[in-house]
N, C-alpha and C positions, 0 to 999 in steps of 0.2 A: 528575502531569498536565502537559500541555503548557501553558506560560505564555509566549506570544509577546509581545515588545514591540510587534510589528506584528501585529494580529489578523487572521488569514486562516484561513478554514475550507476545507480541501482534502478533496475526496472521492476518495481514492486507493485503489482496490481492489488488493489485493496477494495474497500467497500464504500457505501454512501457516506456523505459528510455527517458527523454527529451534530446535534443541535446545540450542545453546550460544551465548553471546555471544562476540564476538571484539573485541580491542582493539588497543592500540598495537603489539604484536608483529607484526601483519599487515603492517606496512610492509616487513618483511624479504622478503616474497614479492611485493612490488609489481611488480618487473621481469618476473615470469612472468605477470602478469595483463594489463598494458597496455604497449604499446610507447611510446606518447606520450600525455600528458595536458595539455590546454590549458584553463586556467581564467581567465575574464575577468569583471569586474563586469557584472552584467546591464544590458543596454541599456534595458530597460523594467521598471518595477515593477508594471505592470498585471497583476493576477491572471489575466486572460484570456490572457496570453502564456505562462503556465506550460506547459511541455511536457517530458516525459521519454520518450525513445525508446531501446529496447535491442534491437539486432539479434541474429539467431540466432548470429552469430559472437562476440558479446560486446561489440561496439562500443557506446558510450554517447554520446548527445547530449542535452543539457538546455538549456532556455531559461528565464530568469527564475525560477530554482529555488532555494529556501532549502535549506541543508544538511539540515535536519530532514526535509524531504520525501524526500531521498535516503536518510536514515536509516530512514524508514518503509518505503521499498522494500526496503532491505537486510535489515531485521530483521522485516519483516512485522508492522508495527504500525499501528493506525488513527491518523489525524491528529487526530481529536477526543479530548477528555479520556478517559483510560482508567486503571483501577487497575493495568494491566499496564506502565505506563511513567511514570517520574518524571523531570522535567527542570526546571532552574531557567531563568531568563531567558536568552535567547540573542541575539546581535547580529542585527539585522534584514536584513543584506545578503543579496542574492540573486546568483546567478552563472549564467553561460553556460559550459557544459563540453562539450568534445569529447575523448573518450578512445578511442583506437584499440587494440583488443585485440591481444595477441601472437598469433602464428600458431598456437601450441599452447594458447591459453588455454582453449578448449573441446575437450577430447580427443575423438577419434572413439569411437564405440561406447557413449556414455552414453545412458541412457534419457532421455526427455523431462523427467521430474521431476529427474533428476540434473543435466541440462543447465541447467535453470532455477535449481537450487540453486547451481550453480557461478557463474552470472551474479550472483546476489545476494552470494555470497562475494567476488566481484571488486569489487562496490560497497563492501563493508565494508573491503576492502583500500585502495581509493581514499580513503575517508573517514579511515581511520587514518593513511595516509601524508600526505595533503595537508591535512586538517583536524584532525589530531592527535586523532582521536576515541578516547575510552576509554569503554567500556560495561561495566557489571557486571550479572550476572544471578543470580537465585536462584529456586528453585521454591517457590511458595506455594500453599496450598490455599484456594480461594475459590469462591463461588457463580458459576455460569456458565449460559448457555443452550447446551444441546447440540442442534445441528442434526441431526435424524434423519429417516428415511423414515417416513411415516405408514402406518397399518395397511393402507390400500388400495394401497400401492405408489407409486412415483414417477410423476409425469405430466410428464415432461421430454422435450424434443425435442433430439436429437443435433445438434451444430453441423455446419454444412457446411464448416467450416475445420478442417484437420488440425493437430495440435500442431506438427508439423515445419515448417509454413508460418506459424506464429504470429510476429508482431512485437508486442512490448509497446510501445504508443504511447498515452500518456495526455496529454490536453490539456483545458483548460477552454474553448478556443475552439470555438464550435458548428460552424465550417466544417472543423475538423481531422478527418483520418481517425480512425476508432475502431479501436484495435488489439485484440488478444486480451487476455483477463484484465482488461478494463475495462468499465465500465458507462456508458450514456448517461444523463446526469442530467436530472431533470425535477421537476415539482411533487410533493412527497411522497416523493422518492427511489424512484421505481419500479425494480423489478428488471429492467432492460433491458440485455441484453448478447448479442452474437452468438457469442461464444466464451469462455465462463467455466466454471470448475469449481467444485466445492462449497467448496473453500477460499476461492476468490474471493468466493463468495456470503456465507460466514460473516463474512469480514472487512469486506465492504461494509456489511452490516447492522449490524455492531458500531459503526459511526460514530454510530448514533442509538439504540442500545439501552442500557438501564440496567445491563446485565451484559455481560461478555465473551461472545463466541460461539465455540464450538469445533465443528468439523466431525466428526460421528460417523455420517455416512451410509454410508460404505464405497462410495460411487459414484465410479467413475473416468471419465475422459474429459471432453471439452468439450461444453457444452450451449448452446443458444440459448434465452433466456428473455425474456419480455415481459409485464410485469404493470402494473397500475395503481399509483398511489402509495399510501402508507400513513401512519398517524399515528405519529410518532416516539415511542419510549419515553423518550428523553432527548435534549436539545438542548444544543449548546455555547453558552457565553456569547456575546452579541452584541458586535460591535466597538464601541468608543466612538463615539457620535454616530449609530449606526444607528437606523433607524426601527423600528416594530413589525413583528413577524413576520407574514407572511400566514397567515390561518387555514387549517387543514387538517382542521377538525372534520368535514367531509363525507366524508373518506376512510375506508376500512376500516382495521382493525387489521392489523398485520404478521402475526399468527397466521392471520387470514382469507386474506390474500394467499398465504402459504406453503401453506395448505391446498389451494389451487387447483393448486399444483405437486406435490401429494402429499408435502409436507414438513411438519415441525412442529418447534417448539422445546420442549425439556424442561429444567426447572431441575435442575441437579446441582451437587455440590461436587467439584471435581477440582483436581489440582495443575497449575499453569500457570507458565511462565517469566515472571518479573517483572523488568523492566529498569530500570536507573538510568543516566542519562547523567552520567558523572563529569567528562568534559571534551570540549569541541569549540571549535576556534579558527578564526579567518579564515585562509585559506591564505597562506603566506608569499609576499611579493612581489606580491600582488594587492591593489591599492589601490582606493579608491572611485572611481567614474567622475567 
């Protein structure tokens, strides 16, 4: 499970689970991923300043971001506790990063899924090179929720945004633009996104479910969804000194909300990749502000 010295709950929707973990050896390919990488201590520690932006050409810009947030993006992991990821305490420092992709970082002719996969591989390379990240992975069979299409068929609206026009732009600031593959947060974690796919939906829900969620819908493309909030099946620990949680007893269950989208969750036992963070270090030459 994640164990932060600084307790922050981040609601970061990502993508499908990668097949293999990559570690220290990725630094050898760093020159082919980014032309330049500038890392500075974060100017602000305000969680509302957190932002991650990944352009279609592979350029990366982050603000007030902990390395574990970048790791979650790179390896498609939820930020709340999960049996799919084990990590010891990590330093609390956050960073502002500007990384300019090499001209050939995203080769032409890739499918949209391959292009997104390459972007995440580039992030893994950056973490291995600058933060000395080493991850190990093994397949383990465990109970999960399989996200499937209900018997009546899906009730989903296609997104007005094409994948080729997508920019991944995540921020906790209410005034920030909302990018593709992200959700607008609200009371009870409503499923509200203008351009999300089923992998995004599965990972977003996993932030607050008692089992991992895997996408088994076979539905492709981007969708626009908007639902009411729902009662979480599991909640992360509260930060020290936090007040009581607001009640959500009046909200429906997640199963009811999904049913309105023509989707459902089924308990299954499947083999999933389980990750262990073996090492992560502050970047060399980057001191505290």
